N, C-alpha and C positions, 0 to 999 in steps of 0.2 A: 463765618466772617472772622478774620484775624485783625487785631489792632495793636499798635504799639503804645505802651504806657510810658509817659514821662516820669522818671524817678529822680529825685534830688536828695543828696545827702546833706542834712542840716549842718554837719561839721564843716562843710565847704564855705558857708556864708554866714552862719550865726556866730556872733561874738560870745565869748565865754563871760566877759564882764563888760560893763558899760564903758570902762576905761580903755578897752582894747581898740586897736585900729580896725576899721571896716575891712573885711576881706573882699577883695575884688576878684571875680572869676576871670580866668585867663584862658583864651583859646590859643593853642600852640601851632595852629595851622600856618605854615610859612606864607601861604597866599594872602593871608589877612594882615601880614606884617612886612610890607615891602621895604620899609626903612630900618629893619632890625639890625642889619650889619653896620650901617652908618651910625646908628644910635649906640651900639655896643663898642664900636671903635672909639667914639668920643668918651665913653665911660672908661675904656681901657687907658686912653691917653691921660684922662684926669687921675685915674688910680696910680699910674706910673709917676706922674708929677708929684702927687701927694706922698707917695712912698719916699721920693727923694727929699721932700720938704721935712718929713718926720724922721729922716734917718739921723738919729743921734745915738751912735753906738757906745760912746764912752760913758761908763757908769761911775767909777771911783778909782782913787789911787791909794794903795796901801803903802804908806811910808813909815820907816822905822829902822831900816838897815843903814849902816854907816859906811858901807862899801857896795860896789856893784853886785847885782843879783846874778849868780852864776848858774844855779840849777833850781829846779822845782820838782815836787812830787805830789801826786793826788792821794788822798785817803781812799782806800778801796771800799769802805763801808759808809763813810759820812760825806755827803755832798758839800757840807759847809766848812770842811776842814781842808786846808792846803798847807804844804810845808815848803820852805824856801831856804836856800843856802847861799851865803855871800862870799865875796873874795877875801874877807878878813877872818874866815873860819867860823862865823856866827850862823846858827840855824834858828829860824823863827817858825812857829806854828800859828796860823791865822784862822780866825773865825770869819768866814765870808758873810754870814748873816749880819753880824754886828760890825763887820769891816774893821776888826781890831786884832792886834797881836795878843795871843793868850799865853805864849810861853817863849822864852829866849834861852838858847843854850850856846855856850862857847865850846863848839865841838872840836875844832881842829886849829892847828897853827898853820897859817897860810890859807890858800884857797880851799873851799869845799868843792871838790871836783864832781861829785855825783851823789845822788841820794835816791832811795826807793823805800816804799812801805811794804811791810809783810802782807801776804794775801789775806790774812784774817784781820788786819788793822790794829793789832795789839802793840806792835813795835815798828821801828823803822831803822834803816841802815844808812850810814854816811861814809864816804871816803874822802881823803884830803891829801894835801901836799906833804903831810908829816908821815906818809907811808903807812897809815893805819886804816883799818876798817872797824867802825864802831857800831854797836847795836844799842838803840835807846828805847826806853818805854814811851808809848804814845801819851799816857796820862802824866800829869804833872806830879812831882814827888810830894809826899805827905809833909805836913808841917814839921820842920826840924830835920828832915832828910836832905842829904846833899844831892846835887844834880850830877849823877855819875852814870856812865854807860853800863849796860848789862854785861856786854862782852867787848873786849878790844883785841883785835888781831894785828900784830905788827908784821908788816911785810918787808921784803928786801928792796922793792922798787916802788916808785910813786904809782898809785892807782888813779886812772883817769876817768873811770866810769863804773857804775854798778847797776844791776837789775835783778829783781827777785822773780823766782819761778811763780807761776800763777796758781799752782795747786799744792806744791810740796815745800818742805822746809829746806830749800836749796836756793842759793843765789850765785850769780856770776860777777866777777870783777874783770876789768881789763886794764892794761898798762903795757908792760913789756910783752905780755901774753894774755890769753883768756884763761882764767882760773875758775873752775866750778867748785863751790864750797858747800859742805854740809854745815848746818847751823850749830851742830854739837861738836864740831871738830875745829882745831886751830890750824890745820894744814889742808890745802885743797885736795878734793877727791881726785881731780884730774886737771891737767894743764893742756890747753890746745894752742898750737902755734903753726903758722904757715908764713914764712918770711921773717924778717928781722926788725921791721919798723914798729914803732909804738902804735898801740890801738887806742882810738879816741872814744869809741862808744860801743856798747854791747846791749842787745835787746832780745828778750825771750819772745817767742811767738805766742800770742794769747790763745790760739786754738790748738795747734799742734805744739804742745808745750815743751816738747823735748828738742825743738829746733831753736837755734840761736843765729843771730846775724851780727856781724861786727864790721866797723870801718877802721881802716888803718891809714897811717900817714903816707904809705907808699902807693896811694890811689886805689887800693883794693877794697872791695866789699866781699867779705868771706862768710859763707854759711856753714854752720856746724850742726852735727847730730850728737846729742848728749848720750844716746844709747850706745853708739859705736865709738865714742871718744876720739873721733877723727874729724877733720874738716871735710865737707862734702865737695864744694866747688867755690870758685871765686871769679869775680868779674873785675877787670881793670879798666878804669875810666881815664879820660884825658887829664882830669884834675882831681884833687883830694875830696873825698866825701867826709863831711863833718859828723853827720849822724843819720840814722835811719829809723823808720817807724813801721811796724806791721799793721796791716788792715785788720781791725777786730772782727770783721764779718767774712773775709775771704782769706783762708789760711795761707795761700801761696803768694799773695800780693804784698809788696812792701814799697815804701817811697823813701828815696835817699836825697838828702840835702847836700848840694855840691858847692864847691868854691867857684865854679864857673857861672854863678848867678842863676843856675837852673835847678829844678827838682826832677828826678827821674823815678817814674813808677814802673817797677819790674814785676814780672811773673817769675818766681824762682825756678820754674821748670824750664823756661826759655830765656836764658840770660843774654842771648846773642844780641837782642835789641830790646830797649825798654818798651813797655806798653804805651807810655805817653811821656812826652817831654813838656814840663810846665815852665814856661819862660815869661816872667814879668818883672822879677827883681832886677835891680841895677847894681847889686853888690853881692858878696858871698852870703849864701843861705846858711844860717848857723843852727837852726833847730826846726823840727817838724813834729806835729802831733795830729793823730786822726780823731775825727768825731766818733762818738759811740755807734752811729748808724753805719759808718764805713763808707759813706757817700762823698764826704768832703774831708779836707785836712787844712790845717793852718800852719803857715811857715813864718819864721822869724829871720830877719836879715840884718846885715851890717849897714844897710842903707836907711836905718831908723824907721822902718815900717814893718807891719805884719800884713800878710795877705791870706785870703781864704780861697782855696782852689776846689772846684768839683773834681773828683777822681778822673772822670773821663774827658776833661776839657784841658786845653793847653794854656788857657789864660785865666787869671783870677776873676772871681765875681765880686770881690770886695777888697779894699785896701784901707787899713787903719793907721793913723799917725797923729801925733800931737806936736806942738812947737817945742815942748820941753823934752820929749822922748829922744834918747840917744840910741846907740847901737843896741839892738834887741838880741839878748844872748839866749834866752830860753822862753818857751811858750807851751801852754797846756790848754786842752779843750775839756771842759768839765763833763762829768759822767751823765748829767741830765740833758746834754746837747743844747743848753741855752746860753752858756757864757764861755768866754775865752780869757785866760790869764797870761800876761806876758811880763817878763822881768828884764830890765835893761840896765846898762852899766852906769846910769845916774841914780841908782839906789832905790828905784821905785818899782812896785808891782802894780800893773794896771788891770782893771776889770772891764771887759767889753761885752756887749751883746753879740751873740753869734749871728743873729739876724738884725741888721742895723735899725730897721724901722718897726720892729716888733713892739707891741704894747705890753708892758709887764703888768702883772696883777690879774685879777679875775675878769673874764670877758662875759658880757651879757650875751644871751643866745642870739639876739639880733645883730650884735657886733660881730660875733663869730660867723654868722651866716653871710654878712656883708663882706667880711674879710676873705672868706672862701670864694665868694662870687667874684670879687676883684682879682683874686689870685688866678682864677680860671680865665678871666678876661685877658689878663696880662700874658698868660701862656698862649692863648689863642692868637693874639696879635703881636707876639714877641718879635717877629721878623719884619714887621713894618718899619720902614726907615726912621720915621719920626719917633716912634716908641722905643726902638732899639737905641737910638742916639741918646735919649733922655735916660734910659735905664743904665747905659754903660758909662755915662759921664761921671768922672770923679775929679775933685779938686786935689791936686798933688803939691807937695812942697817944690819950690823952684829947682832945688838941686836934683831931685828925682826926675822932674819934668825935662830938664836939660839933658840929663844922662840918657833918658829913654830916646830923646830926639837924636842924640849922638850915636847911640847904638843902632838905631834904625838906619842911619846913613851908612854906618860901617857894614851892617848886614847886606844892604843894597849894593855897596861897592864890591863885597866879596862875591855876591851872586852874579853881578855883571862881569867880574873878572873870570869867573868860572865859565860863564856862557861864551865869553870871547875866546877862552882857551879851547873850549870844545868846538867852537865854530872854525877855528884856524888850525886844528889838529887833525890827524888821520882818524877816520871814523872808528870809534871803539877804544881809542888810546886814552881818553879821559873818561873814566867810568862815572856814571851818575849814582852818587851815594845819597840815600835818603837821610833826612834830618835826624831820624832816630838812631841811625847807625854811626853817624859822624863822631859821636862822643865816646864810643866804646872802642877800647884798644884791643882787648882779648878776653876770652873766657877760658879758664883753666879748670879741669875736672880731676 
């Protein structure tokens, strides 16, 4: 005779201490839970509403500059250190933990056009309107020492941007042309040029470190290979690109911030059309920076707002603005993926949370479990109309709201005009151009 023995694990129902909650056994058989979906939908709706209630992204403002903040740089080794350069030639080093300025340098006469930290974090470089490239120590000078640069290179033309190699003592500057410099020499190793217009920004690829990308004022995005000392290829867009940023996780992906209010994510192997067009801003996009995960990026715009875009989505998931914030010139995403810094032309640097409703500080295990459960519920019901409406709703300044409305009307008018032309023309005479290819003029190799 065979019999089944009931066996129970005491860990499933016995409390560890008298203060613990009673453990309730749960049977996951769907036949026993006919109202499970309805109950989970209500929980997802409440979780979405609470997320919007607790969305308070603004953390603090770092004030101390006497002119607009024109550029920023992250310290490669220290999460709490950030550098900023202003339009009056002043450079400040900030401690984000204390939210204080720890050092001020009068670096240049006129604008600080660009700055970058050395890959080891011992020094940093600045370029300005006085045609100089200067290297400074990261540490403050000793008592009695003067605040002087380690090296100064005097150029022939104004440098508009600078970026340092990720692994070697090499940096690149841009202006009239792209120059590659060795730190030990006072003349460039090689000069790269393609066209005659001034170049506004240059960036090293963080993975394939010998690749560079630059944006020129003649609407070009040019890619260079440092090993061959020649330009590789360029793509010409309808309007000027202000800056670009490489994806830190995918070597061949970069995003360009354009004057036509859009951002374009390109695959450098196929420049004929962008991978994605990100369109939500209502004025020129001035800066862009990737998160360390490579899944999102943040953009700064002339429309007095910053937006966070997922790489694979055409619209932003978040928009940040304040009443006092003016045109945002520069933006950076911190290396721990938690915070965003933006510098605007009313002399302030603002610190934001990357996830607007995230609770800062140490989370209890039950808080963490509840947060993960709510997140999964929101993902499960994200396409339900009521939940999607609440999750996507954002309060916008009146100026941005009106401009979005106006642009929607203009886009609809253009679409209607094109449909009418196609309808009343000979079949095939008005080609159907996809949105991604509309903004590309040519690709030159």
